[in-house]
VEXPA-264079 format. One record per residue: residue in three letters; y negated, z negated, x of N, C-alpha, C in turn. Coordinates in steps of 0.1 Angstrom, whole numbers, plus 5000, padded with zeros to 4 digits. Layout:
! residues N
ALAYZXYZXYZX ...
! end
This chain:
! residues 127
MET584785458945585285528933585385438921 LYS585885318923585985228912584585198906 LYS583685178915582285148910581785258901 GLU581985378905581485488897582185498883 LYS583485468883584185468870583685358861 VAL583485238867582985128858581585158853 LEU580685208862579285238858579285358847 SER580185458849580185558839580785508825 ALA581685418826582285358814581185278807 LEU580385208814579285128809578285218803 HIS577885328810576885428805577385488792 GLU578685518791579185578778579385478767 GLY579285348770579485248760580885208757 GLU581785248766583185208765583385058768 ILE582584998777582684858780581384798779 GLY581384668778580084588777579584558791 ILE578384498791577684468803578484358811 GLU578884248804579584138810580984188816 ASP581684278808582884328813582684418825 ALA581684498826581384578837581084488849 TYR580284388847579984288858581184228864 ASP582084178855583384118859584284208867 ARG584184338863585084438870584384468884 LEU583084478885582484508897582484388907 TYR582284268902582284148910583284048905 PRO584584068909585583968904585383838911 LEU585783728904585783598909586683588921 VAL586283508931587083488943587783358941 ASP589083348944589783228943589483148956 THR588783028954588382958966589582888972 LYS590782878966591882818972592482898983 LYS592183038983592683128993591783139005 LEU590483099003589583109014589782999024 LYS589483029036589582929047588282849048 TRP588382729050587182639052586482669065 ALA585182679065584482689077584382549084 ARG584382549096584382419104583082399112 PHE582482509117581382509126580282609122 VAL579082579126577882669125577382689139 LYS577282809143576682849157575382919155 MET574382879162573082939161572582989174 SER571783089174571083139186569683179182 ILE568683139190567283169187566683229200 HIS565983339198565283399209563783429205 VAL562883369212561483389209560783469220 PRO560483589218559983679229558683639235 ASP557783569227556483539232556483409240 GLU557583339240557583209248558183239262 SER557983139271558483159285559983159285 LYS560483189297561983189299562483049298 LYS561682949302562182819301562382769287 VAL561582809278561682769264562982839258 ASN563082969261564283039256565582979262 LEU565582939275566682879281566982739274 LEU565982669271566182539264566782559250 LEU566382659243566882699230568382739231 LYS568682819241570082859243570982739247 THR570382649255571182529259571382439247 LEU570382419238570482329227571582379217 PHE571582509215572482569205573682639211 ALA574082599224575282659231576582609224 ILE576582489219577782439213577682449198 PRO578682499191578582499176578482359170 PHE577782349159577682229152578782209141 PRO579482099141580482079130579782069116 ILE580282139106579782139093579781989087 GLY580781919091580781779086579581699091 LEU579181719103578081659109576781699101 ILE576681819097575581869090575481799076 ASN576681789070576681719057576281569058 VAL576681499069576281369071574781359073 ALA574281449081572781449084571981479071 MET572481559063571781589050571781459041 ARG572981389041572981269033572081159038 LEU572081149052571181049058569681089056 ALA569381219057567981259054567581229040 ASP568581249031568181219017567981069015 ARG568780989022568580849020567380789027 TYR567180829039566080759047564880839050 ALA564780969046563681049048562481009040 GLY561281029045560080999037559981089025 THR558981049017558781129005558281269007 SER557581289018557081429021558281519024 VAL559281469031560481549035561281589022 LYS561481489014562181509001561481598992 LYS560181588992559281678983559481818988 GLU559381839001559481969007560882039004 LEU561981959006563282009003563382038988 ASN562881958979562981988965562182118962 GLU561082138968560282258966560982378970 GLN561582368982562282478988563682518981 PHE564482408978565782428973566082368960 GLY565482258957565882178945567082088949 THR567181978943568281888946569681948944 GLU569882008932571182068929571482188937 GLU570482268940570682388948571082358962 LEU570482248968570882208982572282168982 GLY572782098973574182058972575082178971 GLU574682278962575482398960575482478973 LEU574382478980574282558993575282499003 LEU575282369004576282299013577682329009 GLN577982338996579282368991579682508995 LEU578782598993578982738996579182759011 LEU578582679019578682689034580082659038 ARG580782579031582182549034583082669033 TYR582782759024583682869021583182999027 ALA582182989036581583109042582083149056 LYS583283109059583883129072583883279075 GLY583383319087583283449091581983519088 SER581083449081579783509077578783499089 ALA577783589089576783579099575483619092 ILE574383549096573083579091572183609103 ASP571583729103570583769113569183779107 ILE568283709114566883709109566083759120 ASP565283869117564283919126562983899120 ALA562183819126560783789121559883899126 ALA558683899119557683999122557083979136 ASP557083859142556583839155557683859166 GLY558883909162559883939172560883839174 THR560683719168561683609169562983649163 GLN564083629169565383659164566283529163 VAL566783509151567683399148568983449143 THR570083409149571383439144572183319141 ILE572783309129573583199124574983249121 LYS575983199128577383239125578083119120 ILE578883139110579683039104581183059109 LEU581682959116582982979122583982889115 
! end
């Protein structure tokens, strides 16, 4: 209901675009959010054998600590070859990768489900 009121006020010219955006998407106080500590992944590839899927389940059975992911990203940045750095910069950009890691800290309770065209399923849960 609130969304309809804000959009109708915007349509009638009572409020501006920025004010409408602020009302629809208020800023979240990050001090109130709980920090995420772990990332849990599961991968299922239907075209592969049962052994491969069992290996993937075994590898990702235990959640990864986010602190370990941050350390790995710093080490990769320091010691990785130029091809890896170039690929990361093309995909994310240096600043965007840092922002992504920062957002990951405050994403506790989030889940990402990826269903590929070939039937592969990836689930990422932030705990």
